[in-house]
PyMOL Python script that loads the backbone (N, CA, C, O; Angstrom):
from pymol import cmd

cmd.read_pdbstr("""\
ATOM      1  N   MET A   1     131.397 223.210 -36.451  1.00  0.00           N
ATOM      2  CA  MET A   1     130.174 223.828 -36.925  1.00  0.00           C
ATOM      3  C   MET A   1     129.199 222.725 -37.340  1.00  0.00           C
ATOM      4  O   MET A   1     129.571 221.815 -38.081  1.00  0.00           O
ATOM      5  N   ASN A   2     127.959 222.802 -36.866  1.00  0.00           N
ATOM      6  CA  ASN A   2     126.928 221.816 -37.184  1.00  0.00           C
ATOM      7  C   ASN A   2     126.273 222.165 -38.517  1.00  0.00           C
ATOM      8  O   ASN A   2     125.617 223.199 -38.643  1.00  0.00           O
ATOM      9  N   ARG A   3     126.455 221.301 -39.504  1.00  0.00           N
ATOM     10  CA  ARG A   3     125.889 221.559 -40.834  1.00  0.00           C
ATOM     11  C   ARG A   3     124.544 220.859 -41.040  1.00  0.00           C
ATOM     12  O   ARG A   3     123.942 220.957 -42.109  1.00  0.00           O
ATOM     13  N   ASP A   4     124.089 220.164 -40.022  1.00  0.00           N
ATOM     14  CA  ASP A   4     122.802 219.474 -40.118  1.00  0.00           C
ATOM     15  C   ASP A   4     121.679 220.506 -40.087  1.00  0.00           C
ATOM     16  O   ASP A   4     121.476 221.185 -39.080  1.00  0.00           O
ATOM     17  N   ARG A   5     120.961 220.619 -41.185  1.00  0.00           N
ATOM     18  CA  ARG A   5     119.908 221.624 -41.282  1.00  0.00           C
ATOM     19  C   ARG A   5     118.511 221.019 -41.135  1.00  0.00           C
ATOM     20  O   ARG A   5     117.507 221.692 -41.369  1.00  0.00           O
ATOM     21  N   SER A   6     118.457 219.743 -40.745  1.00  0.00           N
ATOM     22  CA  SER A   6     117.147 219.134 -40.581  1.00  0.00           C
ATOM     23  C   SER A   6     116.460 219.755 -39.369  1.00  0.00           C
ATOM     24  O   SER A   6     117.098 219.995 -38.344  1.00  0.00           O
ATOM     25  N   PRO A   7     115.172 220.012 -39.484  1.00  0.00           N
ATOM     26  CA  PRO A   7     114.464 220.631 -38.361  1.00  0.00           C
ATOM     27  C   PRO A   7     114.349 219.672 -37.186  1.00  0.00           C
ATOM     28  O   PRO A   7     114.329 218.453 -37.355  1.00  0.00           O
ATOM     29  N   GLU A   8     114.275 220.247 -35.994  1.00  0.00           N
ATOM     30  CA  GLU A   8     114.088 219.425 -34.808  1.00  0.00           C
ATOM     31  C   GLU A   8     112.716 218.788 -34.858  1.00  0.00           C
ATOM     32  O   GLU A   8     111.739 219.436 -35.234  1.00  0.00           O
ATOM     33  N   ARG A   9     112.636 217.515 -34.479  1.00  0.00           N
ATOM     34  CA  ARG A   9     111.342 216.834 -34.469  1.00  0.00           C
ATOM     35  C   ARG A   9     110.520 217.326 -33.291  1.00  0.00           C
ATOM     36  O   ARG A   9     111.034 217.427 -32.177  1.00  0.00           O
ATOM     37  N   PRO A  10     109.256 217.632 -33.522  1.00  0.00           N
ATOM     38  CA  PRO A  10     108.421 218.063 -32.400  1.00  0.00           C
ATOM     39  C   PRO A  10     108.123 216.874 -31.481  1.00  0.00           C
ATOM     40  O   PRO A  10     108.191 215.725 -31.917  1.00  0.00           O
ATOM     41  N   PRO A  11     107.799 217.139 -30.234  1.00  0.00           N
ATOM     42  CA  PRO A  11     107.466 216.028 -29.329  1.00  0.00           C
ATOM     43  C   PRO A  11     106.182 215.347 -29.789  1.00  0.00           C
ATOM     44  O   PRO A  11     105.334 215.985 -30.412  1.00  0.00           O
ATOM     45  N   PRO A  12     106.030 214.059 -29.490  1.00  0.00           N
ATOM     46  CA  PRO A  12     104.805 213.369 -29.896  1.00  0.00           C
ATOM     47  C   PRO A  12     103.612 213.944 -29.136  1.00  0.00           C
ATOM     48  O   PRO A  12     103.675 214.112 -27.919  1.00  0.00           O
ATOM     49  N   VAL A  13     102.551 214.239 -29.833  1.00  0.00           N
ATOM     50  CA  VAL A  13     101.346 214.772 -29.217  1.00  0.00           C
ATOM     51  C   VAL A  13     100.203 213.836 -29.580  1.00  0.00           C
ATOM     52  O   VAL A  13      99.928 213.611 -30.759  1.00  0.00           O
ATOM     53  N   ARG A  14      99.545 213.298 -28.578  1.00  0.00           N
ATOM     54  CA  ARG A  14      98.442 212.361 -28.791  1.00  0.00           C
ATOM     55  C   ARG A  14      97.301 212.706 -27.851  1.00  0.00           C
ATOM     56  O   ARG A  14      97.489 213.397 -26.849  1.00  0.00           O
ATOM     57  N   MET A  15      96.115 212.215 -28.188  1.00  0.00           N
ATOM     58  CA  MET A  15      94.963 212.378 -27.306  1.00  0.00           C
ATOM     59  C   MET A  15      94.796 211.118 -26.475  1.00  0.00           C
ATOM     60  O   MET A  15      94.892 210.006 -26.993  1.00  0.00           O
ATOM     61  N   CYS A  16      94.548 211.294 -25.190  1.00  0.00           N
ATOM     62  CA  CYS A  16      94.315 210.170 -24.292  1.00  0.00           C
ATOM     63  C   CYS A  16      92.973 209.540 -24.636  1.00  0.00           C
ATOM     64  O   CYS A  16      91.963 210.234 -24.751  1.00  0.00           O
ATOM     65  N   VAL A  17      92.968 208.230 -24.798  1.00  0.00           N
ATOM     66  CA  VAL A  17      91.756 207.517 -25.167  1.00  0.00           C
ATOM     67  C   VAL A  17      90.728 207.535 -24.038  1.00  0.00           C
ATOM     68  O   VAL A  17      89.539 207.344 -24.292  1.00  0.00           O
ATOM     69  N   ARG A  18      91.153 207.756 -22.823  1.00  0.00           N
ATOM     70  CA  ARG A  18      90.230 207.720 -21.683  1.00  0.00           C
ATOM     71  C   ARG A  18      89.682 209.105 -21.333  1.00  0.00           C
ATOM     72  O   ARG A  18      88.467 209.303 -21.328  1.00  0.00           O
ATOM     73  N   CYS A  19      90.560 210.056 -21.043  1.00  0.00           N
ATOM     74  CA  CYS A  19      90.097 211.381 -20.606  1.00  0.00           C
ATOM     75  C   CYS A  19      89.998 212.388 -21.751  1.00  0.00           C
ATOM     76  O   CYS A  19      89.487 213.492 -21.564  1.00  0.00           O
ATOM     77  N   GLU A  20      90.482 212.013 -22.928  1.00  0.00           N
ATOM     78  CA  GLU A  20      90.417 212.823 -24.147  1.00  0.00           C
ATOM     79  C   GLU A  20      91.196 214.133 -24.056  1.00  0.00           C
ATOM     80  O   GLU A  20      90.922 215.079 -24.794  1.00  0.00           O
ATOM     81  N   GLN A  21      92.170 214.180 -23.145  1.00  0.00           N
ATOM     82  CA  GLN A  21      93.041 215.345 -23.056  1.00  0.00           C
ATOM     83  C   GLN A  21      94.268 215.113 -23.939  1.00  0.00           C
ATOM     84  O   GLN A  21      94.750 213.987 -24.059  1.00  0.00           O
ATOM     85  N   VAL A  22      94.764 216.171 -24.548  1.00  0.00           N
ATOM     86  CA  VAL A  22      95.961 216.080 -25.381  1.00  0.00           C
ATOM     87  C   VAL A  22      97.179 216.050 -24.469  1.00  0.00           C
ATOM     88  O   VAL A  22      97.278 216.830 -23.522  1.00  0.00           O
ATOM     89  N   THR A  23      98.108 215.140 -24.764  1.00  0.00           N
ATOM     90  CA  THR A  23      99.316 215.005 -23.957  1.00  0.00           C
ATOM     91  C   THR A  23     100.547 214.956 -24.849  1.00  0.00           C
ATOM     92  O   THR A  23     100.509 214.390 -25.942  1.00  0.00           O
ATOM     93  N   ASP A  24     101.632 215.548 -24.381  1.00  0.00           N
ATOM     94  CA  ASP A  24     102.904 215.449 -25.110  1.00  0.00           C
ATOM     95  C   ASP A  24     103.791 214.382 -24.502  1.00  0.00           C
ATOM     96  O   ASP A  24     104.972 214.286 -24.835  1.00  0.00           O
ATOM     97  N   ASP A  25     103.222 213.571 -23.601  1.00  0.00           N
ATOM     98  CA  ASP A  25     103.939 212.451 -22.983  1.00  0.00           C
ATOM     99  C   ASP A  25     103.049 211.198 -23.051  1.00  0.00           C
ATOM    100  O   ASP A  25     102.695 210.638 -22.013  1.00  0.00           O
ATOM    101  N   PRO A  26     102.685 210.757 -24.269  1.00  0.00           N
ATOM    102  CA  PRO A  26     101.746 209.646 -24.394  1.00  0.00           C
ATOM    103  C   PRO A  26     102.354 208.298 -24.024  1.00  0.00           C
ATOM    104  O   PRO A  26     103.560 208.082 -24.145  1.00  0.00           O
ATOM    105  N   VAL A  27     101.475 207.391 -23.565  1.00  0.00           N
ATOM    106  CA  VAL A  27     101.867 206.030 -23.213  1.00  0.00           C
ATOM    107  C   VAL A  27     101.070 205.089 -24.116  1.00  0.00           C
ATOM    108  O   VAL A  27      99.846 205.194 -24.195  1.00  0.00           O
ATOM    109  N   LEU A  28     101.749 204.184 -24.786  1.00  0.00           N
ATOM    110  CA  LEU A  28     101.085 203.193 -25.623  1.00  0.00           C
ATOM    111  C   LEU A  28     100.353 202.198 -24.725  1.00  0.00           C
ATOM    112  O   LEU A  28     100.977 201.538 -23.894  1.00  0.00           O
ATOM    113  N   VAL A  29      99.022 202.087 -24.889  1.00  0.00           N
ATOM    114  CA  VAL A  29      98.255 201.171 -24.050  1.00  0.00           C
ATOM    115  C   VAL A  29      97.629 200.033 -24.845  1.00  0.00           C
ATOM    116  O   VAL A  29      97.174 199.050 -24.260  1.00  0.00           O
ATOM    117  N   HIS A  30      97.598 200.153 -26.175  1.00  0.00           N
ATOM    118  CA  HIS A  30      96.992 199.084 -26.973  1.00  0.00           C
ATOM    119  C   HIS A  30      97.417 199.233 -28.431  1.00  0.00           C
ATOM    120  O   HIS A  30      97.599 200.348 -28.921  1.00  0.00           O
ATOM    121  N   GLU A  31      97.573 198.108 -29.118  1.00  0.00           N
ATOM    122  CA  GLU A  31      97.832 198.102 -30.556  1.00  0.00           C
ATOM    123  C   GLU A  31      96.665 197.412 -31.233  1.00  0.00           C
ATOM    124  O   GLU A  31      96.303 196.294 -30.869  1.00  0.00           O
ATOM    125  N   VAL A  32      96.078 198.071 -32.212  1.00  0.00           N
ATOM    126  CA  VAL A  32      94.968 197.495 -32.968  1.00  0.00           C
ATOM    127  C   VAL A  32      95.543 197.016 -34.295  1.00  0.00           C
ATOM    128  O   VAL A  32      96.082 197.809 -35.067  1.00  0.00           O
ATOM    129  N   HIS A  33      95.427 195.721 -34.559  1.00  0.00           N
ATOM    130  CA  HIS A  33      95.960 195.151 -35.786  1.00  0.00           C
ATOM    131  C   HIS A  33      94.879 195.127 -36.849  1.00  0.00           C
ATOM    132  O   HIS A  33      93.732 194.777 -36.571  1.00  0.00           O
ATOM    133  N   GLY A  34      95.245 195.501 -38.065  1.00  0.00           N
ATOM    134  CA  GLY A  34      94.301 195.499 -39.172  1.00  0.00           C
ATOM    135  C   GLY A  34      94.447 194.226 -39.978  1.00  0.00           C
ATOM    136  O   GLY A  34      95.562 193.779 -40.249  1.00  0.00           O
ATOM    137  N   ALA A  35      93.321 193.641 -40.361  1.00  0.00           N
ATOM    138  CA  ALA A  35      93.358 192.403 -41.140  1.00  0.00           C
ATOM    139  C   ALA A  35      93.757 192.657 -42.589  1.00  0.00           C
ATOM    140  O   ALA A  35      94.395 191.809 -43.213  1.00  0.00           O
ATOM    141  N   SER A  36      93.390 193.806 -43.124  1.00  0.00           N
ATOM    142  CA  SER A  36      93.666 194.053 -44.539  1.00  0.00           C
ATOM    143  C   SER A  36      94.533 195.280 -44.759  1.00  0.00           C
ATOM    144  O   SER A  36      94.642 195.770 -45.883  1.00  0.00           O
ATOM    145  N   GLY A  37      95.143 195.774 -43.713  1.00  0.00           N
ATOM    146  CA  GLY A  37      95.990 196.950 -43.855  1.00  0.00           C
ATOM    147  C   GLY A  37      96.687 197.246 -42.547  1.00  0.00           C
ATOM    148  O   GLY A  37      96.663 196.439 -41.617  1.00  0.00           O
ATOM    149  N   PRO A  38      97.306 198.409 -42.482  1.00  0.00           N
ATOM    150  CA  PRO A  38      98.028 198.742 -41.257  1.00  0.00           C
ATOM    151  C   PRO A  38      97.072 198.966 -40.088  1.00  0.00           C
ATOM    152  O   PRO A  38      95.939 199.409 -40.276  1.00  0.00           O
ATOM    153  N   GLY A  39      97.529 198.662 -38.914  1.00  0.00           N
ATOM    154  CA  GLY A  39      96.749 198.907 -37.712  1.00  0.00           C
ATOM    155  C   GLY A  39      97.052 200.282 -37.170  1.00  0.00           C
ATOM    156  O   GLY A  39      97.564 201.142 -37.888  1.00  0.00           O
ATOM    157  N   TRP A  40      96.736 200.495 -35.903  1.00  0.00           N
ATOM    158  CA  TRP A  40      97.021 201.774 -35.278  1.00  0.00           C
ATOM    159  C   TRP A  40      97.273 201.564 -33.797  1.00  0.00           C
ATOM    160  O   TRP A  40      96.962 200.512 -33.239  1.00  0.00           O
ATOM    161  N   ASN A  41      97.833 202.565 -33.182  1.00  0.00           N
ATOM    162  CA  ASN A  41      98.155 202.514 -31.763  1.00  0.00           C
ATOM    163  C   ASN A  41      97.154 203.344 -30.971  1.00  0.00           C
ATOM    164  O   ASN A  41      96.615 204.330 -31.474  1.00  0.00           O
ATOM    165  N   VAL A  42      96.913 202.940 -29.741  1.00  0.00           N
ATOM    166  CA  VAL A  42      96.019 203.655 -28.832  1.00  0.00           C
ATOM    167  C   VAL A  42      96.870 204.166 -27.678  1.00  0.00           C
ATOM    168  O   VAL A  42      97.644 203.415 -27.084  1.00  0.00           O
ATOM    169  N   TYR A  43      96.722 205.441 -27.367  1.00  0.00           N
ATOM    170  CA  TYR A  43      97.552 206.082 -26.354  1.00  0.00           C
ATOM    171  C   TYR A  43      96.713 206.604 -25.201  1.00  0.00           C
ATOM    172  O   TYR A  43      95.522 206.876 -25.349  1.00  0.00           O
ATOM    173  N   ALA A  44      97.360 206.739 -24.046  1.00  0.00           N
ATOM    174  CA  ALA A  44      96.753 207.349 -22.872  1.00  0.00           C
ATOM    175  C   ALA A  44      97.761 208.320 -22.272  1.00  0.00           C
ATOM    176  O   ALA A  44      98.956 208.249 -22.559  1.00  0.00           O
ATOM    177  N   CYS A  45      97.272 209.217 -21.446  1.00  0.00           N
ATOM    178  CA  CYS A  45      98.173 210.123 -20.724  1.00  0.00           C
ATOM    179  C   CYS A  45      98.782 209.357 -19.545  1.00  0.00           C
ATOM    180  O   CYS A  45      98.321 208.265 -19.214  1.00  0.00           O
ATOM    181  N   ARG A  46      99.798 209.914 -18.921  1.00  0.00           N
ATOM    182  CA  ARG A  46     100.474 209.243 -17.796  1.00  0.00           C
ATOM    183  C   ARG A  46      99.530 208.993 -16.625  1.00  0.00           C
ATOM    184  O   ARG A  46      99.697 208.012 -15.901  1.00  0.00           O
ATOM    185  N   ARG A  47      98.539 209.865 -16.426  1.00  0.00           N
ATOM    186  CA  ARG A  47      97.613 209.703 -15.311  1.00  0.00           C
ATOM    187  C   ARG A  47      96.645 208.548 -15.559  1.00  0.00           C
ATOM    188  O   ARG A  47      96.307 207.828 -14.620  1.00  0.00           O
ATOM    189  N   CYS A  48      96.191 208.353 -16.797  1.00  0.00           N
ATOM    190  CA  CYS A  48      95.213 207.311 -17.109  1.00  0.00           C
ATOM    191  C   CYS A  48      95.844 205.964 -17.471  1.00  0.00           C
ATOM    192  O   CYS A  48      95.182 204.933 -17.356  1.00  0.00           O
ATOM    193  N   ALA A  49      97.090 205.948 -17.900  1.00  0.00           N
ATOM    194  CA  ALA A  49      97.733 204.718 -18.379  1.00  0.00           C
ATOM    195  C   ALA A  49      97.689 203.564 -17.379  1.00  0.00           C
ATOM    196  O   ALA A  49      97.469 202.428 -17.800  1.00  0.00           O
ATOM    197  N   PRO A  50      97.887 203.793 -16.070  1.00  0.00           N
ATOM    198  CA  PRO A  50      97.840 202.659 -15.135  1.00  0.00           C
ATOM    199  C   PRO A  50      96.465 201.998 -15.035  1.00  0.00           C
ATOM    200  O   PRO A  50      96.356 200.895 -14.500  1.00  0.00           O
ATOM    201  N   LEU A  51      95.427 202.642 -15.534  1.00  0.00           N
ATOM    202  CA  LEU A  51      94.077 202.087 -15.463  1.00  0.00           C
ATOM    203  C   LEU A  51      93.801 201.049 -16.552  1.00  0.00           C
ATOM    204  O   LEU A  51      92.766 200.384 -16.531  1.00  0.00           O
ATOM    205  N   PHE A  52      94.723 200.913 -17.498  1.00  0.00           N
ATOM    206  CA  PHE A  52      94.571 199.951 -18.589  1.00  0.00           C
ATOM    207  C   PHE A  52      95.347 198.677 -18.280  1.00  0.00           C
ATOM    208  O   PHE A  52      96.409 198.738 -17.660  1.00  0.00           O
ATOM    209  N   PRO A  53      94.832 197.525 -18.704  1.00  0.00           N
ATOM    210  CA  PRO A  53      95.609 196.293 -18.531  1.00  0.00           C
ATOM    211  C   PRO A  53      96.850 196.332 -19.425  1.00  0.00           C
ATOM    212  O   PRO A  53      96.893 197.100 -20.386  1.00  0.00           O
ATOM    213  N   PRO A  54      97.849 195.522 -19.121  1.00  0.00           N
ATOM    214  CA  PRO A  54      99.044 195.502 -19.974  1.00  0.00           C
ATOM    215  C   PRO A  54      98.675 195.093 -21.400  1.00  0.00           C
ATOM    216  O   PRO A  54      97.765 194.289 -21.600  1.00  0.00           O
ATOM    217  N   PRO A  55      99.381 195.645 -22.390  1.00  0.00           N
ATOM    218  CA  PRO A  55      99.098 195.266 -23.782  1.00  0.00           C
ATOM    219  C   PRO A  55      99.298 193.765 -24.000  1.00  0.00           C
ATOM    220  O   PRO A  55     100.196 193.156 -23.418  1.00  0.00           O
ATOM    221  N   VAL A  56      98.457 193.189 -24.837  1.00  0.00           N
ATOM    222  CA  VAL A  56      98.527 191.768 -25.166  1.00  0.00           C
ATOM    223  C   VAL A  56      99.217 191.632 -26.516  1.00  0.00           C
ATOM    224  O   VAL A  56      98.900 192.354 -27.461  1.00  0.00           O
ATOM    225  N   ASP A  57     100.156 190.706 -26.596  1.00  0.00           N
ATOM    226  CA  ASP A  57     100.817 190.426 -27.869  1.00  0.00           C
ATOM    227  C   ASP A  57      99.915 189.495 -28.676  1.00  0.00           C
ATOM    228  O   ASP A  57      99.644 188.370 -28.255  1.00  0.00           O
ATOM    229  N   VAL A  58      99.458 189.954 -29.818  1.00  0.00           N
ATOM    230  CA  VAL A  58      98.524 189.168 -30.625  1.00  0.00           C
ATOM    231  C   VAL A  58      99.121 187.820 -31.018  1.00  0.00           C
ATOM    232  O   VAL A  58      98.381 186.850 -31.181  1.00  0.00           O
ATOM    233  N   PHE A  59     100.420 187.739 -31.171  1.00  0.00           N
ATOM    234  CA  PHE A  59     101.051 186.478 -31.552  1.00  0.00           C
ATOM    235  C   PHE A  59     100.991 185.457 -30.408  1.00  0.00           C
ATOM    236  O   PHE A  59     100.933 184.251 -30.647  1.00  0.00           O
ATOM    237  N   ASP A  60     101.007 185.949 -29.174  1.00  0.00           N
ATOM    238  CA  ASP A  60     100.801 185.039 -28.040  1.00  0.00           C
ATOM    239  C   ASP A  60      99.402 184.429 -28.084  1.00  0.00           C
ATOM    240  O   ASP A  60      99.229 183.254 -27.759  1.00  0.00           O
ATOM    241  N   LEU A  61      98.423 185.203 -28.475  1.00  0.00           N
ATOM    242  CA  LEU A  61      97.054 184.681 -28.594  1.00  0.00           C
ATOM    243  C   LEU A  61      96.951 183.623 -29.670  1.00  0.00           C
ATOM    244  O   LEU A  61      96.258 182.620 -29.500  1.00  0.00           O
ATOM    245  N   LEU A  62      97.633 183.842 -30.770  1.00  0.00           N
ATOM    246  CA  LEU A  62      97.586 182.881 -31.883  1.00  0.00           C
ATOM    247  C   LEU A  62      98.285 181.569 -31.513  1.00  0.00           C
ATOM    248  O   LEU A  62      97.865 180.498 -31.951  1.00  0.00           O
ATOM    249  N   ARG A  63      99.350 181.650 -30.710  1.00  0.00           N
ATOM    250  CA  ARG A  63     100.077 180.448 -30.291  1.00  0.00           C
ATOM    251  C   ARG A  63      99.364 179.722 -29.158  1.00  0.00           C
ATOM    252  O   ARG A  63      99.625 178.545 -28.909  1.00  0.00           O
ATOM    253  N   GLY A  64      98.460 180.424 -28.468  1.00  0.00           N
ATOM    254  CA  GLY A  64      97.758 179.808 -27.356  1.00  0.00           C
ATOM    255  C   GLY A  64      98.520 179.878 -26.053  1.00  0.00           C
ATOM    256  O   GLY A  64      98.226 179.115 -25.133  1.00  0.00           O
ATOM    257  N   ASP A  65      99.504 180.781 -25.941  1.00  0.00           N
ATOM    258  CA  ASP A  65     100.281 180.929 -24.697  1.00  0.00           C
ATOM    259  C   ASP A  65      99.441 181.513 -23.592  1.00  0.00           C
ATOM    260  O   ASP A  65      99.932 181.706 -22.479  1.00  0.00           O
TER     261      ASP A  65
END
""", "prot")
cmd.dss("prot")
cmd.show_as("cartoon", "prot")
cmd.util.cbc("prot")
cmd.orient("prot")
């Protein structure tokens, strides 16, 4: 018998940054870093995601790679 009473987590729902349609299958296309606080993530739908360049690691930029 399953005694776990925690509710099922809903699927992630995000708005595509390009077409502005809501998707339950979001793709992370960019991370915005905050200088004085937490940053945020930018998502796209599966159809628009290939139109974005690959995410850049901010630490690679700082190292000069």
